[in-house]
N, C-alpha and C positions, 0 to 999 in steps of 0.2 A: 660303382667304380672303386670305392674304397677297398673292397675285397680284392679286386683285380690288382690294384696298386700294391697291396700288402703281399699278394702272391708273387709279384715281380720282385719285391724286396727280398723275399725268402729265396728266390732263384739266385739273386745277386749275391746274397750272403753265402750261399752254397757254392758259388762259382759256376752256376749253370747259365749258359748263354741266353740272354733275352733276345728274341727273334725280331726280324724286321717288322712283321705284323704286330707283335706285341709293343715294339717301340712306337709305331705309328699311333696305336691306341693310347699309349701313355702320353704322347705329345698332344693328344686331342683333349686332355683333361681340362675342365673349365670349373669356374665358381669355387666353392669352398673346398672341392676336392684337390685343388692345387696345393693347399697347405698340407694335405696328406701325402702328396707326391714329394714335396720338399722335405717333409719329416722323414719319409722313407729313405730318400737320398742321403740325408744327414746321418742316419743310422748306418748306412752302408759305408759312407765315408769314414766314420769313426771306427767301424769294424776293421777296415783295412789300414787306416792311417792314424788312428788315435787322435790326439789333440795337437799334433804337429802339422804345420803347414810349411810349404817350401817357397822360397823367394828367389827370383833370378832377375838379372838386369842385362840389357843389351846396348850395343853401340852401333850406330850407323857408320861403319868403317869406310865405306865408299858410296857416295850418294849421287843419285841422278843419272840421266842419260842411259837408262837401262834399255836394251834393245828388245825386250819382251813387251807385249801389249796388254798385260793384265789390266782389266777395266777398273779395278779398285785402286790401283797403285799410283800415288803421286809422283813416283820416280821414273815412270815409263817415259821414254823419249817420244812416244806417240801422243802424249797428252800435254796440254799447255797449262802447267801449274806453277806455283811459286816455290816449289821444292828446291832446296839448295843443291848445288852440284859441286863435287869436289872429288879428287882422286883418293886412292887408298891412303889411309892415315899412316903416319910414321910410327915407329915402335914406341917413341916417347909418348905420343898422344894416346895410343892404345893402353899403355901402362897406366897413365893418369886416369883413364876411364875405368880400368879394372880396379884401381885403388878406390875410386869413388863408389863403385858397385859394392866393394867390400865394406866400405864405410856405411853404406845403406843396409848392411846386414844381408846381402845377397849370398846365396849358396853357390851360384854359378854366374858366369859372365859370358855372354854370347856375342860373337863377332859376326856382323851381318854386312853383306856387300850387295850392291845393286848392279848386277850384271847377269848374263845368261848362266854362267857357271865357270868352272875351273878346267883349263886345259894345260898340258905341258907347256912350260915357257916362263917368261919373266914374272907374270902375275902370280903364278903358282909358287915360284921360288920365294917371292916377297912375302906371300901369305904364310908359307911354311916357316920362314925365318921369324916372323912376328909371333906365330903360334908357339914356337919353341921357346922364345924369350919369355912369353907370358907363363907358359907351363913350368918353366924352370923356377919361377918365383914361389910356386907351391902354396900360395895363400888362398887361391880360389879356383874352383873347377872351371875349366875352359871349354866352352861349347862353340859351335859355329853354324852359320846359315849362309852358305856361299854358292847357292844355286844348283843347277843341274850338273850331275857328274856322269859323263859318258864313257869314262875309262876307269874300270875297277881298280887299277893300280893307284889312282889318285886317292881313293878312299883309304887305302892302306897307308899312304904317305901322310894323310891327315891324322890317322890314328897314331902313327909314329911320332908326329909332331905334338901330340898331347891332347887332341880333341876327344872329349868324353862322350858328348851327345851331338848329333847333327840334326838340326831343324830343317825339315823340308815338308811343308804342308801340302796335303792334297788340295786344299783350298775349298773344295766343295764336292758334291756328288759327281760321279762320272757323267751322269746324264745331263748335268747342268754345266759341266766344265767348258764346252764350246761357247757358252754365253759369257764366259769369264776371260778366256784367253785362246788365241788361235796361232800364236807363234811357236808354241810347243804343245805337246800332248799330255794327257793324263798318264799315259804309259811312260813318258819320259820321267815323270815324278816317281812312279812305282819302281822303275829301274834304279834310280838314284838311291832310294831307300834300300833296295836289295843289295846294292854294292856296299853301302855303309854297314849294313847288318853283317855281311860276309867278312868285313874288315874288323869286326868286333866293336863297332861304334854303336852306342845306344841311340834310339830314335825318338826325336820329338816331332810329332806329326799330328796336325789337326786341320783346322780350316777357319773360314769366315762365315758367319751367318748374317742375314739381312741384306744380301745382294740381289734379291728377287727370286731366290729359290723357293720351292714349296716346302711345307713342313715335312712331307714324305721324303723329299730329297735330303733334308737334314738327317733323317734316319738312315737313308742310303749311305751317307757319309759315315755315320756311326758304325754301320755294319762293315764298311770297308776297313775301318780302323780296327775292328774286332779281328778281321781276317789277317791284317798285317801284323797284329800283336806288337804294337808300338809300346813305348815306355811312358812317354809324357804326351798328353793330348791338349794342346793349346786351343782354346775357343776364343776367336776374335769376333768382335761385333763391329760391323762396317761403320767406319767414320768417314762419311761422304766428303770428298775433297773437291773443291771447285776446279773444273777443268778436266775431270775424269768422267767417263761415260756413266758412272754410277753416282754422280754428284746429287741427283734428285731422288735417290732411293729413300723411301720413308723410314724413319727410325723405328726400331722395335720398342715395344713397351717393356718397362722393367720386369713385370711378372712373366711376360713371354720369355725373356732372357733367363729368368730363374727356372722356368719349366725346362728350357733347353739344357741348362747345366744339369738339372736333376735327372733328366732322361739319359743324358750321356753318362752320368754316374751309374745309373742302374744297368746300362748296356755295357759299360766298361768298368766294372766295379772295382777292380784291383789296380787300375791305371791311375797315374798321377794327373788328375784333371786340372788344367791351368787356365785361369781367366787372363786374357791378354788385352790387346788393343781395343779401345772403344768402351771399356767397362765404366769409366768415369762419366763419359758422355751419356750413356744409355741407362745405367743403373741409378745414377743420381743418389737420392737419399737412401736407396736400398743397397748401397755398396757392400755393407757388411753381410748382407744376406747371401752373397755368392758362396761363402763357406758353408752356411747352413743348407744351401741347395746342393752341396756336394763337391765344391771345388776344394782341392788340397794344395793348390799352388797358384801363385799369381806373379805377374811381372811387376817390378817395383821401379820407380823412376820414369824417365821419358821413353817414348817409343821411337820409331824411325823418323817420322816427319811430324808427329803430333806429340804434345806434352802430356804427361801423366800427373798424378797427384804428388804432393810433396811426400817424400819417403817417410818422414816422421809421422805424417797423418796415417799412413798405412800401418806403420809399426804400432802406433797408439790404438788403432782399430783392432789389430790382432791381439794386443794385450787386453783390451777391454772385453773381448770375446772369450777370454780365458784360454787362448790358444798359445802355442809356443812355436818358435822357428829355429832352424839350424842354419848356420852360415859358415863359409870358408870351406876348405877341402875336407874330404870325408874323415881323414885321420885327425882333423883339428876342429870338427863340428862342435859348436857350443850352443847350448840352450840359453837364451837371453835371461832366463831366471836364475842361472847358476851363480851369477855374481851376487844376487840378492840372498840366495841360500848361504853362500860362503860368508857374506857380511853378517848374517844372522848367527851363524855358528861362531864367528869371531867375537861377536858381542856377548854371546852366552858364555864363552870362555873367559871373558874379562869380568863377568859379574861374580 
């Protein structure tokens, strides 16, 4: 198995696609070979991303009463949960959340809304107004996750309002999708991604593991992401919420999660692999290993309906690993070590 893992590493380094069958074999790795898999993924991550990791933060800008029946979601109107319900946040509330994200050293700030999607009308105009106000500040990159887009003109309006990346996850493999949601289709999601790409918006697209899908279906998702050629790949780990159909799904073991991250890195070698919801719950003491396993990006702060770690704990973890991060808009990106270097140079000048 070690020779096979190393051959897949070489393919990834050369930019040659790891196939579905090869991905399935990689995900079947057991025992001591798992460490070889993680090591290979780490080398591939470093080849494409160096020692820099990316951080982003999100805000639940409109919560609850979602008309879609996604079985994992606490915000669906179909499920009886304790999730809060409130309308679209006002501009002041969103600006405060964006400022907090920047204070947490986030590179990007994502606005998320619990509804089916955007159509022409009052909701769209309110969203565009808020996006323009946030983008005008120029302090942090503005991303969005606003559901299904059925009119391609709306994607262009989001681009004009300043949206840099649009998050729209496939959630899972096509073959498993009917077990996750029946109020919209997998193809609705593909069409939304197509419209956003046509408008010049970069794509953040991944899924959730641990919903009852098979290991092979996880690889099916990875292959779909290869074919879509997305930019950022968020991997979420199911956080079972009481009142949802998936509330009793068993948790994944930490080493299984690290294997999944590593295989996604080898199958999507140059993509920005992001660990997202559920990482704290499932990885526990192996939290820092997510970067060694191939992640180049993580969400910092709280999620939509669940809490994350304290941002300072994540920043300390990144520093302890000898990694660096960039934050703010691209023209103002700053390595957190720059201040230390500048301080050292000033001290030398004074001696």
